[in-house]
C-alpha positions as CSV (number, residue, x, y, z in Angstrom):
1,X,-9.6,14.0,14.2
2,X,-7.3,11.0,14.8
3,X,-5.6,9.4,11.7
4,X,-3.9,6.0,11.8
5,X,-0.8,4.9,9.9
6,X,1.9,2.2,9.8
7,X,4.5,3.5,12.2
8,X,6.8,4.4,13.7
9,X,7.7,8.0,12.9
10,X,9.5,8.5,9.6
11,X,7.9,5.7,7.6
12,X,6.4,6.4,4.2
13,X,3.0,5.8,5.7
14,X,3.8,8.6,8.2
15,X,4.7,10.8,5.3
16,X,1.4,10.0,3.5
17,X,-0.6,10.9,6.7
18,X,1.3,14.1,7.1
19,X,0.9,15.0,3.5
20,X,-2.9,14.5,3.5
21,X,-3.7,15.6,7.1
22,X,-1.0,18.0,8.2
23,X,-3.1,19.5,11.0
24,X,-4.6,16.3,12.4
25,X,-3.4,14.1,15.3
26,X,-1.7,11.0,14.0
27,X,-1.6,7.5,15.6
28,X,1.1,4.9,14.6
29,X,0.4,1.2,14.5
30,X,2.9,-1.6,14.4
31,X,1.4,-3.7,11.6
32,X,-0.8,-3.2,8.5
33,X,-3.4,-5.4,10.1
34,X,-3.5,-3.2,13.1
35,X,-4.0,-0.1,11.0
36,X,-7.2,-1.5,9.5
37,X,-8.3,-2.9,12.9
38,X,-7.9,0.6,14.3
39,X,-10.6,1.8,11.9
40,X,-12.8,-1.2,12.6
41,X,-12.6,-0.6,16.3
42,X,-13.1,3.2,16.0
43,X,-9.8,3.9,17.6
44,X,-9.1,6.3,14.7
45,X,-11.5,8.1,12.4
46,X,-9.3,7.7,9.3
47,X,-6.3,5.7,8.3
48,X,-3.8,5.6,5.4
49,X,-3.0,2.2,4.0
50,X,-0.4,1.6,1.2
51,X,-1.9,-0.5,-1.6
52,X,0.3,-0.1,-4.7
53,X,3.8,1.0,-5.7
54,X,4.5,2.1,-9.3
55,X,7.8,0.0,-9.4
56,X,7.0,-3.0,-7.2
57,X,3.3,-3.4,-7.8
58,X,0.6,-4.2,-5.2
59,X,1.2,-4.2,-1.5
60,X,-0.2,-7.7,-1.0
61,X,-0.2,-7.7,2.8
62,X,-2.1,-4.4,3.0
63,X,-4.8,-5.6,0.5
64,X,-5.2,-8.9,2.3
65,X,-5.6,-7.1,5.6
66,X,-8.2,-4.7,4.1
67,X,-10.3,-7.5,2.6
68,X,-10.2,-9.6,5.8
69,X,-11.5,-6.7,7.9
70,X,-14.1,-5.6,5.4
71,X,-15.4,-9.2,5.6
72,X,-15.9,-8.7,9.3
73,X,-16.9,-5.0,9.2
74,X,-18.5,-4.0,5.9
75,X,-18.8,-0.4,7.1
76,X,-15.1,0.1,6.4
77,X,-14.6,1.9,3.1
78,X,-11.9,3.5,1.1
79,X,-12.9,7.2,0.9
80,X,-9.8,8.8,-0.4
81,X,-6.4,8.3,-2.0
82,X,-2.9,9.8,-1.4
83,X,0.1,9.5,-3.7
84,X,3.6,9.9,-2.3
85,X,6.9,10.1,-4.2
86,X,9.3,7.5,-2.9
87,X,13.0,8.4,-2.9
88,X,15.0,5.7,-1.2
89,X,18.3,6.6,0.5
90,X,21.0,4.5,2.1
91,X,21.9,5.2,5.7
92,X,24.9,3.7,7.5
93,X,27.3,4.2,10.3
94,X,30.0,3.3,7.8
95,X,31.6,6.0,5.7
96,X,32.3,3.7,2.8
97,X,29.6,1.7,1.0
98,X,32.1,-1.1,0.3
99,X,32.1,-1.9,4.0
100,X,28.3,-2.7,4.1
101,X,27.6,-6.4,4.6
102,X,23.9,-6.3,5.7
103,X,21.1,-4.1,4.5
104,X,17.9,-3.6,6.5
105,X,14.6,-2.4,5.1
106,X,10.9,-3.2,4.7
107,X,10.2,-6.1,2.3
108,X,8.4,-3.8,-0.1
109,X,11.6,-1.9,-0.7
110,X,13.7,-4.6,-2.2
111,X,11.8,-4.6,-5.6
112,X,12.2,-0.8,-5.8
113,X,16.0,-0.9,-5.5
114,X,16.8,-4.3,-6.9
115,X,19.0,-3.0,-9.8
116,X,21.0,-0.7,-7.5
117,X,21.5,-3.5,-4.9
118,X,22.7,-6.0,-7.5
119,X,25.1,-3.6,-9.1
120,X,26.4,-1.9,-6.0
121,X,26.1,-4.4,-3.2
122,X,25.7,-7.8,-4.8
123,X,27.1,-9.7,-1.8
124,X,25.2,-7.9,0.9
125,X,22.5,-9.8,2.9
126,X,19.0,-8.2,2.8
127,X,17.2,-8.4,6.1
128,X,13.4,-7.7,6.4
129,X,12.1,-5.2,8.9
130,X,8.6,-4.2,10.0
131,X,9.2,-0.6,8.7
132,X,11.9,1.5,7.1
133,X,12.2,3.4,10.4
134,X,12.9,0.2,12.3
135,X,15.5,-0.6,9.6
136,X,17.5,2.5,10.5
137,X,17.4,1.5,14.2
138,X,18.8,-1.9,13.4
139,X,21.4,-0.7,11.0
140,X,22.7,1.8,13.5
141,X,23.4,-1.0,15.9
142,X,25.4,-2.9,13.2
143,X,28.8,-1.4,12.3
144,X,28.7,-3.2,8.9
145,X,25.0,-2.6,8.4
146,X,23.0,-0.1,6.3
147,X,19.3,0.8,6.0
148,X,17.3,1.8,2.9
149,X,14.7,4.3,4.0
150,X,13.4,7.8,3.2
151,X,14.6,11.2,4.1
152,X,11.8,11.5,6.7
153,X,13.1,8.6,8.6
154,X,16.6,10.0,8.5
155,X,15.4,13.3,9.8
156,X,13.6,11.6,12.7
157,X,16.9,10.0,13.8
158,X,19.1,13.0,12.9
159,X,21.1,10.9,10.3
160,X,22.4,12.0,6.9
161,X,22.3,9.5,4.1
162,X,25.5,7.8,2.9
163,X,23.9,7.7,-0.6
164,X,21.1,10.1,-1.4
165,X,19.2,8.0,-4.0
166,X,19.2,4.2,-4.4
167,X,15.8,3.9,-6.1
168,X,15.7,2.2,-9.5
169,X,13.3,4.7,-10.9
170,X,13.1,8.4,-10.2
171,X,9.3,8.5,-10.6
172,X,8.8,5.8,-8.0
173,X,5.5,6.5,-6.2
174,X,3.3,4.7,-3.7
175,X,-0.4,5.2,-3.5
176,X,-2.4,4.9,-0.2
177,X,-6.1,4.5,0.4
178,X,-7.8,6.5,3.1
179,X,-10.0,4.3,5.2
180,X,-13.0,5.2,7.3
181,X,-16.2,3.7,8.7
182,X,-18.6,5.6,6.5
183,X,-20.4,5.2,3.2
184,X,-18.2,5.3,0.1
185,X,-18.5,8.7,-1.6
186,X,-20.7,8.6,-4.7
187,X,-19.1,11.4,-6.7
188,X,-15.4,10.4,-6.8
189,X,-13.2,9.5,-9.9
190,X,-12.5,5.8,-9.1
191,X,-14.4,2.8,-7.6
192,X,-12.8,-0.3,-6.1
193,X,-14.7,-3.6,-5.7
194,X,-14.0,-7.2,-4.8
195,X,-15.7,-10.5,-5.7
196,X,-15.0,-14.2,-5.9
197,X,-15.1,-16.2,-9.2
198,X,-13.8,-19.4,-10.6
199,X,-10.9,-19.1,-13.0
200,X,-13.1,-19.8,-16.1
201,X,-15.6,-17.1,-15.0
202,X,-13.1,-14.2,-15.1
203,X,-13.9,-13.3,-18.7
204,X,-17.6,-13.0,-17.7
205,X,-16.8,-10.5,-14.9
206,X,-14.5,-8.4,-17.1
207,X,-17.1,-8.5,-19.9
208,X,-19.6,-7.0,-17.4
209,X,-17.3,-4.1,-16.9
210,X,-16.3,-3.6,-20.5
211,X,-19.8,-3.8,-21.9
212,X,-20.8,-1.1,-19.4
213,X,-18.1,1.2,-20.8
214,X,-16.0,1.5,-17.6
215,X,-12.2,1.4,-17.8
216,X,-10.3,-1.0,-15.5
217,X,-7.3,0.7,-13.9
218,X,-6.2,-2.0,-11.4
219,X,-6.8,-5.8,-11.2
220,X,-5.3,-8.4,-8.8
221,X,-6.3,-11.8,-7.5
222,X,-5.9,-14.1,-4.5
223,X,-6.4,-17.9,-4.6
224,X,-9.1,-19.0,-2.1
225,X,-7.6,-22.4,-1.6
226,X,-10.5,-24.2,-3.4
227,X,-10.1,-25.6,-6.9
228,X,-8.9,-22.6,-9.0
229,X,-11.3,-20.1,-7.5
230,X,-10.0,-16.6,-6.7
231,X,-10.9,-13.4,-5.0
232,X,-10.4,-10.5,-7.3
233,X,-9.9,-6.9,-6.4
234,X,-10.7,-4.5,-9.3
235,X,-10.5,-0.7,-9.6
236,X,-12.1,1.1,-12.5
237,X,-12.7,4.7,-13.5
238,X,-16.1,6.2,-12.7
239,X,-18.1,7.5,-9.8
240,X,-20.5,5.2,-7.9
241,X,-23.4,7.4,-8.8
242,X,-22.7,7.4,-12.5
243,X,-24.9,5.4,-14.8
244,X,-22.0,3.4,-16.2
245,X,-20.8,2.3,-12.8
246,X,-24.3,1.4,-11.6
247,X,-24.8,-0.7,-14.8
248,X,-21.4,-2.4,-14.3
249,X,-22.2,-3.3,-10.7
250,X,-25.6,-4.7,-11.7
251,X,-24.1,-6.8,-14.4
252,X,-21.3,-8.0,-12.1
253,X,-23.8,-9.0,-9.5
254,X,-25.5,-11.2,-12.1
255,X,-22.3,-13.2,-12.4
256,X,-21.1,-13.2,-8.7
257,X,-21.8,-11.1,-5.5
258,X,-19.8,-7.9,-5.4
259,X,-18.6,-5.8,-2.5
260,X,-17.7,-2.2,-2.9
261,X,-14.4,-1.5,-1.2
262,X,-14.7,2.2,-1.7
263,X,-14.5,5.2,-4.0
264,X,-11.9,8.0,-4.2
């Protein structure tokens, strides 16, 4: 079985794929969009996609890529979930952190190490990279550069960290959805859906869930570009086959059309 992830080797997505599928062949992709497209085009049977961090919140680019591809290929579903503890480290050619002038990392990282950065390297320039592994490559070419990445990335490049922990929170965790072109499982603990609604109709959609007795565990929105109309992504506790979830989906569909993203 071939499993896709956001590469290259050493990224947190790579760690998630290894954690969940240690015996399977893994295929790296260069962008989050390409990861989802790999599932759509049947290049891989499964893929791991980061969707939320416990410190920095949702991974907007990943959710946007997922919604876009589901619109073109409704067969794509989330069928599992992986949670990975995130321990950011600082890697640099320099032996003294005071010499660091530029820091390279993935954009999602900045919000997970903002307090450390502002207190330790307030004058350093933060430079976005496509992945934490790429950040190490770029930092190693910069004598006054450093990268924030995980231990797995350091191991890939054979580099020891200058500082072992720069995360703002020790319990920092990212969760990943497992994607596949197959029906959403009906007996899992959580269900995720998406729908569009005008701003004034949000209470109606939430009432459909609350009145059915389901507990909302995640909610985010995207403006559609029309007058105060949004696409909502909602996760709630409950299996697709349960009476509560079936009732909730039926009530939601009376307010606005609903698409099931998956269950896990």
